[in-house]
N, C-alpha and C positions, 0 to 999 in steps of 0.2 A: 465274417473276418471283416465284410466292407461296413457291418453297423458300428463295429467295435472302432473302425479308422473313424467313422464320420464323426460319433459321439466323442473321440478324443481331439478330432479337431474344433470341432465344437466348444468343449472345454476350455482346449487350448486360447482359441478366440476371444473367450469371456474372460479369460486370466489377463490376458495384453490388453484389453479393454479397459479392465480395472486398474491395472498398472498405469495405463496412460492417463487416466483420470484422477488418480488419487495420489501419486508421488509425484510431487513437486521439484521439476528440473533444478531447479536454481538452488532450493536447500538440500537437493541431493548432492550436488555439485559440491556447496560448502562442506557436506559430511565426508567427501571425499578429499577435502585439503585444497580445493580450488578458492579463486576469489574473485567472485562477481563484482561488479560495478557499473553504475547507470549509467547511461548512453542516451544521446537524443531526448534530454530534458526526461529521462525516466520511462520513455516508452520501449527500450530495449537495453540489455546488458552486454559487457563485453568480459573478458576474463583476463586477470592480470598475468597470468602463467601463459597465455595464448593470444596474442595481440588481434589474430583475425577471428576469434570466435567470437558469434554475436548470437546471443539469446534474446527469445521472444515470449515474455510470459503469459502473454494471453493466450497463446497458441500451444503453450508447453513444449516450444520446441527452439533447437539452435542451427546455425549453421556453422561447418566448419569446412574451409576450402583446403586447410593444410592436409587433410585425409584424402582429397582428390575425388569426395563424393559430394556433388553440388544440390543434393537433394536438404530441403528441411528435415533434420533428424529428430529424433525422440529419446527419452530417458534410457530404453533398451539399447539401441544404439550408443549412447554414451558408455553405458556400463559395458557394454560387448568392448568398445576401445578400451575405456580406461584399466579393465582387469585383463585384456588380452585372452578373453573367453571366447567359446561362442554365442550364436544368438539364443540357441535354447538353453545353455548354463547361465545366459544374463536374464532370461523370463524367470527362470526358475530360481533364482538368486533374488529378483524383484518381486517374487510371488512371497518367498518368505518374510522379504522387509513388509508387505501390506498383513501377512500375518503374526506381526509384532515378535518375529524371530530373524532378526536380520543377522547375515554373516558376511556383509559386503565392508565391513569395517578393518579388516584386515586386507590389504590388496597383495592378489597374484602376481602382479608384475610392477615392482616397484621404480617408479619415475622420480628422480632426483630434481627439484628446480630450484633456482635461484628465488629465495624469500622476495617480494614485491618490494619496492620501495613506498613507502606509507609516507604521503605527504601530509605535512604540519595542517591540522585545522586553523584557519584565521577569520575571523570575521569581516566582511566588506568595510568599509570606513562609514561611519554615522555621517549623515548631513547634520549642520546646525538649523537649530530654529524648530518651526513648528509642524515638521512633516506634512506639510500643505498637501503634497500629492498622494500619499497612503490615505489622508483622511478624504481627500475630495474623490477617490478611486473607490474605496472601501463602503463608503456613505452612500455616495450618491450612484454609480456604477453597480455595485454590488448591493446596494439597500441594508447596510449592517448597520447596527444602530451604532452612534457615535459613542454612547456609554461604553459599549462592549469593545469599540476599537479603542477608545482612553484607558480601559482596563488593560488590555494585552499591552498597549505600548508601556503603560505604567509599571507593569509587572517583567518588562523586558522580554516577552515572547513576541515582540514584533517593533519594527522600526525601519525608518526610510533611510537608504544608504545615498552616498553623494550622487549619484546618476538617477536619483530618484525613484529606486525600485522599493517595492515593500519586501521586506526580508523576513521571513519567519525563524525564529530563533528554537531550537530545541535544545535540552538538558540531560546530564547524567552527574548524578553526585555533585549539585549545585554549578558544575561548569558547562559553559557553552560546546555542543559537542554536534549540533546539526545547524545548518541553515538553506532554508528554500526560500529563492526571491523570483519574482514576477515584475514584468511592467506594469505602471499604473494606468494602463491602458490596455483595452481589448483589441484596438487596431491592430493588423497584422503588420508587419516592416516588409518592406520590396525585398524581394529574395528569400522569406523565411513562410513556412507554413502554418505557423500558428504565433498567437504572441509570446514576447520576450517570457521565457522561464529557464531558471537556472539554479542546479543543485550545487554548493559551493564545494571546493575541492577539501578532501577529509572529512567528509561529513560522515557521522555514525548512524547508519540505517538501523542499528540496533534499536534505538530509542527513537528517530524520528521527531516529532513535534508533540509534545502533552500538554496540559494544562491541570495542575494539582491545585485541588478547592479541598482536600482531605473528604470527600464524600463517599461513600460507600456503592455508589451508580457510577457506572463507566460508558461515555457515548462515545463510539468509535466510528470514525470517518477515511473517507482515504486522502483528503486535502482540509488542510487550517481553516479555509474560507467556507468550506461547508460546515467546519467546528463552531465557526462563528456565526455562520447563517442560522445554527441550530439554537445558541446561546440567544439571539435577537426573538427569535421567534418564543422561546420562552419568555423574555419580557414581554413580547406584544401581547402574552396571555395572562399576564403577572403572576409567572413562576420565576423563582429566583434561578439565573443559570448558574450560580454558585453551588447548586443543590448537587450540582454533577460535576464529576471529572470528564477530559476530553483527550483523545488518542487520535491524531492523525498518520496514518500508514505512510502516505508518500510513496504507494507503491503496492507491489505483491505479497511482500513478504510480511508474515503475521508475528516476526520478532518484536517489533514496537510494542504490539499487543500482549505478547507473553513475559516482554522485560517488566511493563507495568506492572500486570499483576503479581509478579514476582516480587516486586518491591512495593507493590501496596495491597496486602493481606486482606485490608477491610475492605475490598471489593467485593460484593455481593451480589450485583446486579450488572449485567452487559448489553447494552444496546448496540447491534450491528447497523450502523447506519452506510455501509457501503451505498454506493450509485445504483439506482435502479436501470440496469441494463446487464448483459452477458457477463462482462468481466465482473460486476458489482456481486452477482446472484455467486459466481464461482469464489468470490472473495469471502463471501457469507459462509457457503459450505466449507470451506477451508478453516476457517476463523474457528467454526464449531468443533471442526475434527482437531485442530491445534489445540484449542483450550481442553478440551476432555485429555488427550494425550499428556497435557499440561498438569494435569489431577486436576483442573479446577473445577468446583463442585456448587458454583452458584448458578443464577438464573441468566440462560442466555436469549435474548429477544430480537428477534428480527425486527427491524426500524426502517424498513427501506422508503426513501422518499417517494413522493407520488410522482412527479416529472424526472427528469435524469439524475438531478441531483438537490441537495437540499437549499442550495444559493438559488435553483429557478422557483422552488417552492415558494423560497422568500418572497422574490421578486413579484409572484403571483399575489400574495397576500399583502404586500406593499401597493399593489395596483403602478408598477413602474411596468410591467409588459402588458401593455395594453391589450394585445392580441388576444393572449391567452386569459388576461383577469375577468374577461366577459364570460368565461367558462364560471359560472356561479357554482355548480354542483361539485366540479373539482377545487375551488377555493375553499366550501364549506367543508370536503372531506378532510382538505388539509388543515384546516383548522380543530377539527375534531381530533386528528391524529396528535397534535402538538402537545396539548394537556397529558400529562401522564399522572 
């Protein structure tokens, strides 16, 4: 009996580990009818239906003081609370989700919520003139080529607002639906933990930021600046940046990626260029699983940057980061990676 008990406990432990590693808490909450929205410059999320909830994508956990539990909670705890079931029942339910036979779509406990008020999306006012702050910041500080910046401006994927911020615009069906802003300086303002960034209210993370060149190859990054860095590195090696389409997810959700491939059926090769860190590695694994579940049958190629992200790689190649660019072997390694 003792042997059977230990074996069962080990199996249960493995099941829990698989649940916590493979079920995305944000996506699960959405499937249950909740509305997560980005906070803290996209580093964590809130829920429209519960103002006190805070969700942390990097650890796949959340905090819900309204339950009286001050611990970081996980997707098992959430299923247990949402459906009014035991911990064991929640584990069995989520195990079925892993085996592609979910039964959580019908809640055992009906919860009525007032539909959240959706703020209308409106782009910040554009400045008049030559976008001097945007060009100076992106070409000098970030080493992005002037032709790439000019192309993004000309095609209305990028502009400078009246406060001098770089504004990256995403579209759906030809209409603006998303805007991420960052200050044109890496200097951290007094009282802040990082340089100014902002996601405009009402932005639709279903689409985020993408650049369509009618290519059959798609390059995916976490940020628009990383996508523009890749474009610049293509230029540097006499490759045409417009031989690729680009998607920047601006967060942990893979919906911008699946939305793009669902409306661009010609994509047959996808390069996963998420950051070269723990979060980026998780995003790559999640993207592969999401694409398989979406029925994508083309090539999926991991293309992690050599440093933390592609903009850091670009700085090395542009000899702007002198302390790092002295590493000749790293520079040559990046140069070999960029031509495809």
